[in-house]
A tleap script that builds the chain and sets N, CA, C and O, in Angstrom:
source leaprc.protein.ff14SB
mol = sequence {
  NMET LYS ARG ASP GLY LEU LYS GLY TYR ALA
  THR ASN THR ASN LEU SER ALA GLY GLU ILE
  TYR GLU GLN TYR ASN GLY LEU TRP GLN VAL
  GLU ARG ALA PHE ARG ILE THR LYS GLY THR
  LEU GLU LEU ARG PRO MET PHE HIE PHE THR
  PRO LYS ARG ILE GLU ALA HIE VAL CYS ILE
  CYS PHE VAL ALA TYR LYS VAL TYR LYS GLU
  LEU GLU ARG ILE LEU ARG LEU LYS GLY ILE
  ASN LEU SER VAL ASP LYS VAL LEU ASP ILE
  ALA LYS THR ILE THR THR LEU LYS ILE LYS
  LEU PRO ILE CYS ASN GLU SER MET THR LYS
  THR MET LEU LEU THR PRO LYS HIE LEU SER
  ILE VAL ALA LEU PHE ASP GLU ASN PHE TRP
  LYS PHE CVAL
}
set mol.1.N position { 36.340 -20.092 -16.714 }
set mol.1.CA position { 36.143 -20.041 -15.143 }
set mol.1.C position { 36.572 -18.730 -14.561 }
set mol.1.O position { 36.181 -18.334 -13.463 }
set mol.2.N position { 37.364 -18.096 -15.316 }
set mol.2.CA position { 37.832 -16.816 -14.934 }
set mol.2.C position { 36.663 -15.571 -14.699 }
set mol.2.O position { 36.844 -14.587 -13.982 }
set mol.3.N position { 35.429 -15.870 -15.483 }
set mol.3.CA position { 34.518 -14.873 -15.303 }
set mol.3.C position { 33.240 -15.398 -14.648 }
set mol.3.O position { 32.185 -14.767 -14.720 }
set mol.4.N position { 33.361 -16.643 -13.967 }
set mol.4.CA position { 32.252 -17.146 -13.049 }
set mol.4.C position { 31.854 -16.079 -12.151 }
set mol.4.O position { 32.726 -15.401 -11.608 }
set mol.5.N position { 30.672 -15.874 -11.951 }
set mol.5.CA position { 29.956 -14.955 -10.911 }
set mol.5.C position { 29.898 -13.477 -11.387 }
set mol.5.O position { 29.333 -12.599 -10.735 }
set mol.6.N position { 30.500 -13.280 -12.525 }
set mol.6.CA position { 30.354 -11.886 -13.123 }
set mol.6.C position { 28.954 -11.821 -13.813 }
set mol.6.O position { 28.371 -12.840 -14.186 }
set mol.7.N position { 28.479 -10.630 -13.951 }
set mol.7.CA position { 27.161 -10.285 -14.484 }
set mol.7.C position { 27.374 -9.124 -15.538 }
set mol.7.O position { 27.998 -8.114 -15.213 }
set mol.8.N position { 26.872 -9.277 -16.744 }
set mol.8.CA position { 27.018 -8.157 -17.772 }
set mol.8.C position { 25.774 -7.527 -18.037 }
set mol.8.O position { 24.729 -8.144 -17.832 }
set mol.9.N position { 25.774 -6.380 -18.465 }
set mol.9.CA position { 24.540 -5.529 -18.758 }
set mol.9.C position { 24.695 -4.994 -20.139 }
set mol.9.O position { 25.707 -4.348 -20.412 }
set mol.10.N position { 23.766 -5.213 -21.040 }
set mol.10.CA position { 23.727 -4.658 -22.375 }
set mol.10.C position { 22.667 -3.411 -22.415 }
set mol.10.O position { 21.525 -3.500 -21.964 }
set mol.11.N position { 23.144 -2.381 -22.945 }
set mol.11.CA position { 22.004 -1.203 -22.890 }
set mol.11.C position { 22.120 -0.460 -24.204 }
set mol.11.O position { 23.094 -0.631 -24.937 }
set mol.12.N position { 21.157 0.340 -24.494 }
set mol.12.CA position { 21.245 1.359 -25.667 }
set mol.12.C position { 21.222 2.719 -25.188 }
set mol.12.O position { 20.761 3.586 -25.930 }
set mol.13.N position { 21.662 3.019 -24.035 }
set mol.13.CA position { 21.667 4.313 -23.471 }
set mol.13.C position { 22.995 4.966 -23.417 }
set mol.13.O position { 24.003 4.316 -23.690 }
set mol.14.N position { 23.051 6.147 -23.097 }
set mol.14.CA position { 24.502 6.836 -22.996 }
set mol.14.C position { 24.823 6.936 -21.432 }
set mol.14.O position { 25.747 7.653 -21.048 }
set mol.15.N position { 24.114 6.270 -20.625 }
set mol.15.CA position { 24.437 6.476 -19.252 }
set mol.15.C position { 25.926 5.739 -18.967 }
set mol.15.O position { 26.402 4.846 -19.668 }
set mol.16.N position { 26.478 6.267 -17.895 }
set mol.16.CA position { 27.722 5.642 -17.557 }
set mol.16.C position { 27.618 4.207 -16.920 }
set mol.16.O position { 26.503 3.802 -16.591 }
set mol.17.N position { 28.577 3.527 -16.756 }
set mol.17.CA position { 28.369 2.058 -16.268 }
set mol.17.C position { 27.930 2.198 -14.820 }
set mol.17.O position { 27.073 1.436 -14.373 }
set mol.18.N position { 28.511 3.185 -14.037 }
set mol.18.CA position { 27.959 3.319 -12.676 }
set mol.18.C position { 26.511 3.697 -12.731 }
set mol.18.O position { 25.770 3.129 -11.929 }
set mol.19.N position { 26.028 4.518 -13.510 }
set mol.19.CA position { 24.615 4.891 -13.488 }
set mol.19.C position { 23.749 3.610 -13.856 }
set mol.19.O position { 22.708 3.334 -13.260 }
set mol.20.N position { 24.271 2.863 -14.884 }
set mol.20.CA position { 23.414 1.802 -15.265 }
set mol.20.C position { 23.360 0.723 -14.137 }
set mol.20.O position { 22.323 0.105 -13.897 }
set mol.21.N position { 24.482 0.533 -13.480 }
set mol.21.CA position { 24.404 -0.398 -12.339 }
set mol.21.C position { 23.560 0.117 -11.196 }
set mol.21.O position { 22.865 -0.693 -10.582 }
set mol.22.N position { 23.561 1.416 -10.852 }
set mol.22.CA position { 22.697 1.992 -9.903 }
set mol.22.C position { 21.216 1.835 -10.295 }
set mol.22.O position { 20.387 1.511 -9.445 }
set mol.23.N position { 20.878 2.066 -11.588 }
set mol.23.CA position { 19.502 1.830 -12.101 }
set mol.23.C position { 19.076 0.399 -11.911 }
set mol.23.O position { 17.997 0.111 -11.393 }
set mol.24.N position { 19.918 -0.465 -12.326 }
set mol.24.CA position { 19.521 -1.940 -12.133 }
set mol.24.C position { 19.282 -2.408 -10.664 }
set mol.24.O position { 18.405 -3.192 -10.300 }
set mol.25.N position { 20.313 -1.727 -9.803 }
set mol.25.CA position { 20.011 -2.145 -8.463 }
set mol.25.C position { 18.754 -1.694 -7.861 }
set mol.25.O position { 18.318 -2.268 -6.862 }
set mol.26.N position { 18.065 -0.586 -8.463 }
set mol.26.CA position { 16.768 -0.174 -7.873 }
set mol.26.C position { 15.665 -0.900 -8.651 }
set mol.26.O position { 14.497 -0.613 -8.388 }
set mol.27.N position { 15.933 -1.795 -9.565 }
set mol.27.CA position { 14.768 -2.468 -10.202 }
set mol.27.C position { 13.949 -3.275 -9.214 }
set mol.27.O position { 12.777 -3.504 -9.511 }
set mol.28.N position { 14.438 -3.729 -8.075 }
set mol.28.CA position { 13.623 -4.459 -7.169 }
set mol.28.C position { 12.461 -3.663 -6.698 }
set mol.28.O position { 11.351 -4.171 -6.541 }
set mol.29.N position { 12.708 -2.483 -6.486 }
set mol.29.CA position { 11.512 -1.539 -6.025 }
set mol.29.C position { 10.319 -1.491 -7.179 }
set mol.29.O position { 9.135 -1.424 -6.846 }
set mol.30.N position { 10.665 -1.524 -8.311 }
set mol.30.CA position { 9.659 -1.518 -9.373 }
set mol.30.C position { 9.057 -2.917 -9.381 }
set mol.30.O position { 7.829 -2.981 -9.444 }
set mol.31.N position { 9.754 -4.037 -9.325 }
set mol.31.CA position { 9.220 -5.365 -9.284 }
set mol.31.C position { 8.289 -5.466 -8.068 }
set mol.31.O position { 7.216 -6.050 -8.219 }
set mol.32.N position { 8.604 -4.957 -6.902 }
set mol.32.CA position { 7.823 -4.920 -5.731 }
set mol.32.C position { 6.553 -4.219 -5.866 }
set mol.32.O position { 5.495 -4.730 -5.499 }
set mol.33.N position { 6.632 -3.129 -6.355 }
set mol.33.CA position { 5.441 -2.302 -6.769 }
set mol.33.C position { 4.396 -3.187 -7.507 }
set mol.33.O position { 3.220 -3.247 -7.147 }
set mol.34.N position { 4.946 -3.918 -8.645 }
set mol.34.CA position { 4.132 -4.607 -9.435 }
set mol.34.C position { 3.439 -5.876 -8.594 }
set mol.34.O position { 2.268 -6.218 -8.761 }
set mol.35.N position { 4.345 -6.500 -7.684 }
set mol.35.CA position { 3.784 -7.576 -6.896 }
set mol.35.C position { 2.656 -7.122 -5.808 }
set mol.35.O position { 1.728 -7.849 -5.453 }
set mol.36.N position { 2.862 -5.971 -5.402 }
set mol.36.CA position { 1.854 -5.351 -4.356 }
set mol.36.C position { 0.501 -4.913 -5.208 }
set mol.36.O position { -0.628 -5.098 -4.755 }
set mol.37.N position { 0.721 -4.395 -6.315 }
set mol.37.CA position { -0.464 -4.044 -7.038 }
set mol.37.C position { -1.303 -5.214 -7.624 }
set mol.37.O position { -2.533 -5.169 -7.662 }
set mol.38.N position { -0.531 -6.322 -8.103 }
set mol.38.CA position { -1.247 -7.542 -8.547 }
set mol.38.C position { -1.683 -8.378 -7.501 }
set mol.38.O position { -2.702 -9.039 -7.699 }
set mol.39.N position { -0.989 -8.484 -6.229 }
set mol.39.CA position { -1.264 -9.444 -5.225 }
set mol.39.C position { -2.162 -8.623 -4.144 }
set mol.39.O position { -3.383 -8.780 -4.123 }
set mol.40.N position { -1.571 -7.833 -3.344 }
set mol.40.CA position { -2.346 -7.303 -2.180 }
set mol.40.C position { -3.587 -6.294 -2.834 }
set mol.40.O position { -4.743 -6.431 -2.434 }
set mol.41.N position { -3.309 -5.494 -3.648 }
set mol.41.CA position { -4.356 -4.605 -4.206 }
set mol.41.C position { -5.242 -5.390 -5.104 }
set mol.41.O position { -6.373 -4.937 -5.281 }
set mol.42.N position { -4.912 -6.479 -5.691 }
set mol.42.CA position { -5.677 -7.319 -6.543 }
set mol.42.C position { -6.072 -6.450 -7.677 }
set mol.42.O position { -7.247 -6.405 -8.042 }
set mol.43.N position { -5.131 -5.753 -8.252 }
set mol.43.CA position { -5.529 -5.014 -9.552 }
set mol.43.C position { -5.135 -5.997 -10.724 }
set mol.43.O position { -4.149 -6.733 -10.723 }
set mol.44.N position { -6.089 -5.877 -11.733 }
set mol.44.CA position { -5.976 -6.653 -12.895 }
set mol.44.C position { -6.063 -5.878 -14.102 }
set mol.44.O position { -6.596 -4.770 -14.049 }
set mol.45.N position { -5.593 -6.335 -15.213 }
set mol.45.CA position { -5.655 -5.619 -16.441 }
set mol.45.C position { -7.100 -5.411 -16.826 }
set mol.45.O position { -7.914 -6.330 -16.743 }
set mol.46.N position { -7.389 -4.309 -17.210 }
set mol.46.CA position { -8.885 -4.160 -17.752 }
set mol.46.C position { -8.671 -3.619 -19.286 }
set mol.46.O position { -7.680 -3.010 -19.690 }
set mol.47.N position { -9.753 -3.959 -19.995 }
set mol.47.CA position { -9.693 -3.679 -21.397 }
set mol.47.C position { -10.725 -2.641 -21.736 }
set mol.47.O position { -11.849 -2.850 -22.194 }
set mol.48.N position { -10.119 -1.388 -21.413 }
set mol.48.CA position { -10.905 -0.289 -21.767 }
set mol.48.C position { -10.655 0.087 -23.226 }
set mol.48.O position { -9.621 -0.298 -23.773 }
set mol.49.N position { -11.648 0.897 -23.946 }
set mol.49.CA position { -11.357 1.252 -25.315 }
set mol.49.C position { -11.335 2.660 -25.517 }
set mol.49.O position { -11.022 3.067 -26.636 }
set mol.50.N position { -11.627 3.507 -24.575 }
set mol.50.CA position { -11.454 4.990 -24.747 }
set mol.50.C position { -10.425 5.448 -23.945 }
set mol.50.O position { -10.291 5.045 -22.790 }
set mol.51.N position { -9.632 6.313 -24.496 }
set mol.51.CA position { -8.496 6.886 -23.736 }
set mol.51.C position { -8.903 7.418 -22.160 }
set mol.51.O position { -8.201 7.169 -21.180 }
set mol.52.N position { -10.142 8.178 -22.114 }
set mol.52.CA position { -10.564 8.423 -20.813 }
set mol.52.C position { -10.710 7.393 -19.886 }
set mol.52.O position { -10.295 7.611 -18.748 }
set mol.53.N position { -11.240 6.264 -20.154 }
set mol.53.CA position { -11.380 5.153 -19.345 }
set mol.53.C position { -9.976 4.485 -18.966 }
set mol.53.O position { -9.776 4.054 -17.830 }
set mol.54.N position { -9.035 4.423 -19.960 }
set mol.54.CA position { -7.741 3.941 -19.553 }
set mol.54.C position { -7.016 4.860 -18.670 }
set mol.54.O position { -6.312 4.392 -17.775 }
set mol.55.N position { -7.127 6.164 -18.845 }
set mol.55.CA position { -6.436 7.073 -17.919 }
set mol.55.C position { -7.083 6.901 -16.500 }
set mol.55.O position { -6.345 6.856 -15.515 }
set mol.56.N position { -8.376 6.809 -16.379 }
set mol.56.CA position { -9.011 6.596 -15.034 }
set mol.56.C position { -8.544 5.373 -14.444 }
set mol.56.O position { -8.243 5.370 -13.250 }
set mol.57.N position { -8.447 4.312 -15.155 }
set mol.57.CA position { -8.013 3.061 -14.604 }
set mol.57.C position { -6.674 3.127 -13.910 }
set mol.57.O position { -6.458 2.701 -12.776 }
set mol.58.N position { -5.654 3.799 -14.840 }
set mol.58.CA position { -4.283 3.771 -14.338 }
set mol.58.C position { -4.226 4.749 -13.276 }
set mol.58.O position { -3.334 4.599 -12.442 }
set mol.59.N position { -5.175 5.916 -13.136 }
set mol.59.CA position { -5.113 6.782 -11.961 }
set mol.59.C position { -5.498 6.011 -10.715 }
set mol.59.O position { -4.828 6.115 -9.687 }
set mol.60.N position { -6.645 5.186 -10.802 }
set mol.60.CA position { -7.126 4.371 -9.727 }
set mol.60.C position { -6.097 3.400 -9.282 }
set mol.60.O position { -5.973 3.106 -8.093 }
set mol.61.N position { -5.382 2.918 -10.189 }
set mol.61.CA position { -4.228 1.850 -9.736 }
set mol.61.C position { -3.115 2.685 -9.001 }
set mol.61.O position { -2.610 2.252 -7.966 }
set mol.62.N position { -2.771 3.793 -9.506 }
set mol.62.CA position { -1.724 4.625 -8.874 }
set mol.62.C position { -2.160 5.137 -7.575 }
set mol.62.O position { -1.364 5.123 -6.636 }
set mol.63.N position { -3.302 5.571 -7.434 }
set mol.63.CA position { -3.808 6.091 -6.037 }
set mol.63.C position { -3.939 4.920 -5.043 }
set mol.63.O position { -3.623 5.103 -3.867 }
set mol.64.N position { -4.385 3.750 -5.459 }
set mol.64.CA position { -4.341 2.567 -4.575 }
set mol.64.C position { -2.973 2.273 -4.134 }
set mol.64.O position { -2.804 1.972 -2.952 }
set mol.65.N position { -1.956 2.325 -4.956 }
set mol.65.CA position { -0.562 1.994 -4.561 }
set mol.65.C position { -0.076 3.040 -3.660 }
set mol.65.O position { 0.555 2.769 -2.639 }
set mol.66.N position { -0.390 4.354 -4.061 }
set mol.66.CA position { 0.088 5.429 -3.118 }
set mol.66.C position { -0.486 5.229 -1.669 }
set mol.66.O position { 0.224 5.360 -0.672 }
set mol.67.N position { -1.772 4.916 -1.622 }
set mol.67.CA position { -2.459 4.801 -0.201 }
set mol.67.C position { -1.556 3.652 0.498 }
set mol.67.O position { -1.101 3.827 1.629 }
set mol.68.N position { -1.325 2.474 -0.234 }
set mol.68.CA position { -0.536 1.349 0.412 }
set mol.68.C position { 0.793 1.795 0.863 }
set mol.68.O position { 1.197 1.459 1.976 }
set mol.69.N position { 1.524 2.552 0.049 }
set mol.69.CA position { 2.869 3.080 0.452 }
set mol.69.C position { 2.700 4.130 1.756 }
set mol.69.O position { 3.389 4.011 2.770 }
set mol.70.N position { 1.823 5.030 1.604 }
set mol.70.CA position { 1.583 5.814 2.599 }
set mol.70.C position { 1.311 5.173 4.022 }
set mol.70.O position { 1.857 5.619 5.032 }
set mol.71.N position { 0.549 4.241 4.040 }
set mol.71.CA position { 0.178 3.468 5.200 }
set mol.71.C position { 1.482 2.680 5.681 }
set mol.71.O position { 1.750 2.595 6.879 }
set mol.72.N position { 2.283 2.104 4.684 }
set mol.72.CA position { 3.552 1.618 5.063 }
set mol.72.C position { 4.472 2.600 5.792 }
set mol.72.O position { 5.160 2.223 6.741 }
set mol.73.N position { 4.483 3.912 5.328 }
set mol.73.CA position { 5.288 4.835 5.829 }
set mol.73.C position { 4.710 5.143 7.161 }
set mol.73.O position { 5.526 5.295 8.069 }
set mol.74.N position { 3.519 5.256 7.425 }
set mol.74.CA position { 2.939 5.598 8.793 }
set mol.74.C position { 3.313 4.648 9.844 }
set mol.74.O position { 3.786 4.997 10.926 }
set mol.75.N position { 3.055 3.260 9.443 }
set mol.75.CA position { 3.402 2.298 10.329 }
set mol.75.C position { 4.710 2.347 10.814 }
set mol.75.O position { 4.925 2.235 12.021 }
set mol.76.N position { 5.785 2.532 9.840 }
set mol.76.CA position { 7.176 2.661 10.134 }
set mol.76.C position { 7.373 3.912 11.246 }
set mol.76.O position { 7.912 3.792 12.346 }
set mol.77.N position { 6.852 5.032 10.731 }
set mol.77.CA position { 6.929 6.207 11.600 }
set mol.77.C position { 6.413 6.125 12.878 }
set mol.77.O position { 6.996 6.759 13.758 }
set mol.78.N position { 5.312 5.391 13.193 }
set mol.78.CA position { 4.629 5.320 14.370 }
set mol.78.C position { 5.084 4.053 15.174 }
set mol.78.O position { 4.543 3.763 16.241 }
set mol.79.N position { 6.080 3.321 14.635 }
set mol.79.CA position { 6.580 2.297 15.391 }
set mol.79.C position { 5.603 0.923 15.500 }
set mol.79.O position { 5.763 0.069 16.373 }
set mol.80.N position { 4.741 0.876 14.633 }
set mol.80.CA position { 3.789 -0.289 14.543 }
set mol.80.C position { 4.469 -1.294 13.664 }
set mol.80.O position { 4.603 -1.159 12.448 }
set mol.81.N position { 4.919 -2.390 14.427 }
set mol.81.CA position { 5.866 -3.232 13.679 }
set mol.81.C position { 5.035 -4.378 12.990 }
set mol.81.O position { 5.171 -5.550 13.342 }
set mol.82.N position { 4.219 -4.013 12.052 }
set mol.82.CA position { 3.506 -4.868 11.318 }
set mol.82.C position { 3.516 -4.529 9.873 }
set mol.82.O position { 3.652 -3.342 9.574 }
set mol.83.N position { 3.393 -5.387 8.973 }
set mol.83.CA position { 3.351 -5.100 7.530 }
set mol.83.C position { 2.029 -4.538 7.125 }
set mol.83.O position { 1.053 -4.795 7.829 }
set mol.84.N position { 1.904 -3.805 6.073 }
set mol.84.CA position { 0.623 -3.394 5.547 }
set mol.84.C position { -0.258 -4.399 5.293 }
set mol.84.O position { -1.443 -4.212 5.569 }
set mol.85.N position { 0.123 -5.505 4.784 }
set mol.85.CA position { -0.714 -6.750 4.410 }
set mol.85.C position { -1.294 -7.226 5.905 }
set mol.85.O position { -2.490 -7.508 5.977 }
set mol.86.N position { -0.577 -7.305 6.926 }
set mol.86.CA position { -0.953 -7.811 8.116 }
set mol.86.C position { -2.083 -6.770 8.757 }
set mol.86.O position { -3.141 -7.126 9.276 }
set mol.87.N position { -1.701 -5.653 8.629 }
set mol.87.CA position { -2.825 -4.564 9.198 }
set mol.87.C position { -4.094 -4.627 8.479 }
set mol.87.O position { -5.161 -4.545 9.088 }
set mol.88.N position { -4.025 -4.781 7.103 }
set mol.88.CA position { -5.288 -4.945 6.260 }
set mol.88.C position { -5.919 -6.223 6.602 }
set mol.88.O position { -7.150 -6.213 6.621 }
set mol.89.N position { -5.323 -7.313 6.873 }
set mol.89.CA position { -5.995 -8.486 7.371 }
set mol.89.C position { -6.734 -8.310 8.747 }
set mol.89.O position { -7.873 -8.719 8.973 }
set mol.90.N position { -5.990 -7.697 9.563 }
set mol.90.CA position { -6.576 -7.307 10.932 }
set mol.90.C position { -7.706 -6.436 10.747 }
set mol.90.O position { -8.763 -6.760 11.287 }
set mol.91.N position { -7.643 -5.332 10.036 }
set mol.91.CA position { -8.606 -4.303 9.812 }
set mol.91.C position { -10.054 -4.957 9.300 }
set mol.91.O position { -11.167 -4.543 9.625 }
set mol.92.N position { -9.767 -6.067 8.430 }
set mol.92.CA position { -10.995 -6.713 7.808 }
set mol.92.C position { -11.858 -7.474 8.819 }
set mol.92.O position { -12.954 -7.935 8.498 }
set mol.93.N position { -11.340 -7.596 10.045 }
set mol.93.CA position { -11.973 -8.401 11.104 }
set mol.93.C position { -12.717 -7.391 12.119 }
set mol.93.O position { -13.480 -7.768 13.008 }
set mol.94.N position { -12.396 -6.128 11.863 }
set mol.94.CA position { -12.943 -5.011 12.796 }
set mol.94.C position { -14.241 -4.646 12.365 }
set mol.94.O position { -14.478 -4.420 11.178 }
set mol.95.N position { -15.188 -4.567 13.356 }
set mol.95.CA position { -16.690 -4.169 13.034 }
set mol.95.C position { -16.907 -2.730 13.687 }
set mol.95.O position { -16.521 -2.407 14.810 }
set mol.96.N position { -17.562 -1.963 12.822 }
set mol.96.CA position { -18.052 -0.621 13.372 }
set mol.96.C position { -19.514 -0.562 13.317 }
set mol.96.O position { -20.160 -0.705 12.278 }
set mol.97.N position { -20.067 -0.321 14.609 }
set mol.97.CA position { -21.564 -0.207 14.728 }
set mol.97.C position { -21.921 1.212 14.566 }
set mol.97.O position { -21.275 2.125 15.079 }
set mol.98.N position { -23.030 1.380 13.794 }
set mol.98.CA position { -23.767 2.802 13.723 }
set mol.98.C position { -25.228 2.527 14.220 }
set mol.98.O position { -25.972 1.649 13.784 }
set mol.99.N position { -25.487 3.360 15.131 }
set mol.99.CA position { -26.851 3.163 15.659 }
set mol.99.C position { -27.615 4.637 15.509 }
set mol.99.O position { -27.152 5.716 15.879 }
set mol.100.N position { -28.763 4.430 14.942 }
set mol.100.CA position { -29.513 5.824 14.821 }
set mol.100.C position { -30.530 5.740 15.909 }
set mol.100.O position { -31.291 4.773 15.961 }
set mol.101.N position { -30.576 6.695 16.769 }
set mol.101.CA position { -31.545 6.837 18.082 }
set mol.101.C position { -32.954 7.421 17.423 }
set mol.101.O position { -32.986 8.447 16.743 }
set mol.102.N position { -34.043 6.654 17.715 }
set mol.102.CA position { -35.161 7.086 16.856 }
set mol.102.C position { -35.808 8.350 17.498 }
set mol.102.O position { -36.466 9.086 16.762 }
set mol.103.N position { -35.661 8.667 18.872 }
set mol.103.CA position { -36.387 9.768 19.348 }
set mol.103.C position { -35.657 11.147 19.125 }
set mol.103.O position { -36.294 12.169 18.869 }
set mol.104.N position { -34.411 11.120 19.228 }
set mol.104.CA position { -33.699 12.364 19.039 }
set mol.104.C position { -32.986 12.502 17.586 }
set mol.104.O position { -32.393 13.518 17.224 }
set mol.105.N position { -33.130 11.363 16.837 }
set mol.105.CA position { -32.630 11.329 15.531 }
set mol.105.C position { -31.216 11.515 15.369 }
set mol.105.O position { -30.760 11.983 14.326 }
set mol.106.N position { -30.410 11.137 16.450 }
set mol.106.CA position { -28.950 11.272 16.492 }
set mol.106.C position { -28.284 9.802 16.096 }
set mol.106.O position { -28.860 8.734 16.306 }
set mol.107.N position { -27.210 9.906 15.600 }
set mol.107.CA position { -26.434 8.620 15.368 }
set mol.107.C position { -25.138 8.539 16.238 }
set mol.107.O position { -24.358 9.477 16.404 }
set mol.108.N position { -25.017 7.301 16.764 }
set mol.108.CA position { -23.819 6.946 17.566 }
set mol.108.C position { -23.036 5.961 16.793 }
set mol.108.O position { -23.594 5.145 16.059 }
set mol.109.N position { -21.727 6.020 16.944 }
set mol.109.CA position { -20.914 5.006 16.072 }
set mol.109.C position { -19.916 4.505 17.072 }
set mol.109.O position { -19.344 5.316 17.800 }
set mol.110.N position { -19.665 3.206 17.155 }
set mol.110.CA position { -18.552 2.536 17.985 }
set mol.110.C position { -17.894 1.452 17.155 }
set mol.110.O position { -18.467 0.581 16.501 }
set mol.111.N position { -16.590 1.655 17.295 }
set mol.111.CA position { -15.618 0.641 16.640 }
set mol.111.C position { -15.210 -0.348 17.601 }
set mol.111.O position { -14.571 -0.011 18.598 }
set mol.112.N position { -15.557 -1.647 17.356 }
set mol.112.CA position { -15.234 -2.826 18.153 }
set mol.112.C position { -13.902 -3.243 18.022 }
set mol.112.O position { -13.574 -3.896 17.031 }
set mol.113.N position { -12.974 -2.908 19.021 }
set mol.113.CA position { -11.537 -3.448 19.052 }
set mol.113.C position { -11.508 -4.394 20.203 }
set mol.113.O position { -11.321 -3.960 21.340 }
set mol.114.N position { -11.679 -5.642 19.974 }
set mol.114.CA position { -11.884 -6.515 20.922 }
set mol.114.C position { -10.586 -7.489 21.137 }
set mol.114.O position { -10.195 -7.765 22.271 }
set mol.115.N position { -9.978 -7.966 20.007 }
set mol.115.CA position { -8.941 -8.935 20.202 }
set mol.115.C position { -7.402 -8.439 20.374 }
set mol.115.O position { -7.109 -7.285 20.062 }
set mol.116.N position { -6.507 -9.270 20.838 }
set mol.116.CA position { -5.219 -8.572 20.947 }
set mol.116.C position { -4.631 -7.994 19.447 }
set mol.116.O position { -3.931 -6.989 19.319 }
set mol.117.N position { -5.032 -8.760 18.505 }
set mol.117.CA position { -4.676 -8.276 16.912 }
set mol.117.C position { -5.259 -6.862 16.753 }
set mol.117.O position { -4.599 -5.923 16.307 }
set mol.118.N position { -6.659 -6.767 17.186 }
set mol.118.CA position { -7.167 -5.335 17.102 }
set mol.118.C position { -6.384 -4.363 17.810 }
set mol.118.O position { -6.028 -3.302 17.298 }
set mol.119.N position { -6.090 -4.749 19.089 }
set mol.119.CA position { -5.403 -3.789 19.970 }
set mol.119.C position { -4.195 -3.332 19.411 }
set mol.119.O position { -3.787 -2.209 19.708 }
set mol.120.N position { -3.502 -4.136 18.556 }
set mol.120.CA position { -2.126 -4.017 18.066 }
set mol.120.C position { -2.057 -2.830 17.060 }
set mol.120.O position { -1.015 -2.226 16.808 }
set mol.121.N position { -3.362 -2.537 16.472 }
set mol.121.CA position { -3.375 -1.395 15.610 }
set mol.121.C position { -4.398 -0.384 16.068 }
set mol.121.O position { -5.037 0.257 15.233 }
set mol.122.N position { -4.574 -0.221 17.341 }
set mol.122.CA position { -5.461 0.514 18.023 }
set mol.122.C position { -5.220 2.159 17.656 }
set mol.122.O position { -6.077 3.011 17.421 }
set mol.123.N position { -3.915 2.275 17.688 }
set mol.123.CA position { -3.455 3.644 17.336 }
set mol.123.C position { -3.974 4.289 15.949 }
set mol.123.O position { -4.057 5.501 15.749 }
set mol.124.N position { -4.274 3.380 15.120 }
set mol.124.CA position { -4.798 3.850 13.761 }
set mol.124.C position { -6.226 4.330 13.895 }
set mol.124.O position { -6.780 4.968 13.000 }
set mol.125.N position { -6.780 4.020 14.986 }
set mol.125.CA position { -8.353 4.419 15.105 }
set mol.125.C position { -8.340 5.696 16.000 }
set mol.125.O position { -9.433 6.229 16.196 }
set mol.126.N position { -7.311 6.207 16.523 }
set mol.126.CA position { -7.362 7.360 17.464 }
set mol.126.C position { -7.422 8.546 16.512 }
set mol.126.O position { -6.609 8.635 15.592 }
set mol.127.N position { -8.368 9.458 16.714 }
set mol.127.CA position { -8.509 10.666 15.955 }
set mol.127.C position { -7.246 11.602 16.016 }
set mol.127.O position { -6.859 12.241 15.038 }
set mol.128.N position { -6.636 11.630 17.253 }
set mol.128.CA position { -5.480 12.583 17.357 }
set mol.128.C position { -4.235 11.903 16.502 }
set mol.128.O position { -3.338 12.660 16.133 }
set mol.129.N position { -4.165 10.650 16.213 }
set mol.129.CA position { -3.136 9.987 15.616 }
set mol.129.C position { -3.043 10.510 14.228 }
set mol.129.O position { -1.934 10.684 13.724 }
set mol.130.N position { -4.144 10.775 13.574 }
set mol.130.CA position { -4.061 11.315 12.264 }
set mol.130.C position { -3.783 12.776 11.957 }
set mol.130.O position { -3.464 13.216 10.853 }
set mol.131.N position { -3.953 13.500 13.123 }
set mol.131.CA position { -3.702 14.974 12.985 }
set mol.131.C position { -2.208 15.379 12.827 }
set mol.131.O position { -1.853 16.491 12.436 }
set mol.132.N position { -1.396 14.396 13.159 }
set mol.132.CA position { 0.097 14.837 13.072 }
set mol.132.C position { 0.848 13.876 12.199 }
set mol.132.O position { 2.075 13.827 12.286 }
set mol.133.N position { 0.183 13.099 11.352 }
set mol.133.CA position { 0.927 12.203 10.387 }
set mol.133.C position { 1.323 13.101 9.264 }
set mol.133.O position { 1.955 12.652 8.308 }
savepdb mol mol.pdb
quit
């Protein structure tokens, strides 16, 4: 009963006890990254047989995760108090219309931000927003 509540770590490295503890404390970030890639990004193992295809798949997975983390950073920076998952759910309901005018052959585009949820992320659709990110 003297050791109740204590946790031990076994390792095969030459790291100090403090460094091992610090590395283990950061493990939640790695686990969260896996949850995001498997859950939100819906990435699944692919069975590629050539090194080139394997590298391409890993690269795509990494880029998708990086985009997710960048959006998370931007939302925090700009004070948009929503999770990336919530923003993605809202964005899926937004419609953009593109109309090609037959006489002058010009195109017009209009993004329809109609609901209160759409308006909560309206800053992400402002062209000036992205110039200073």
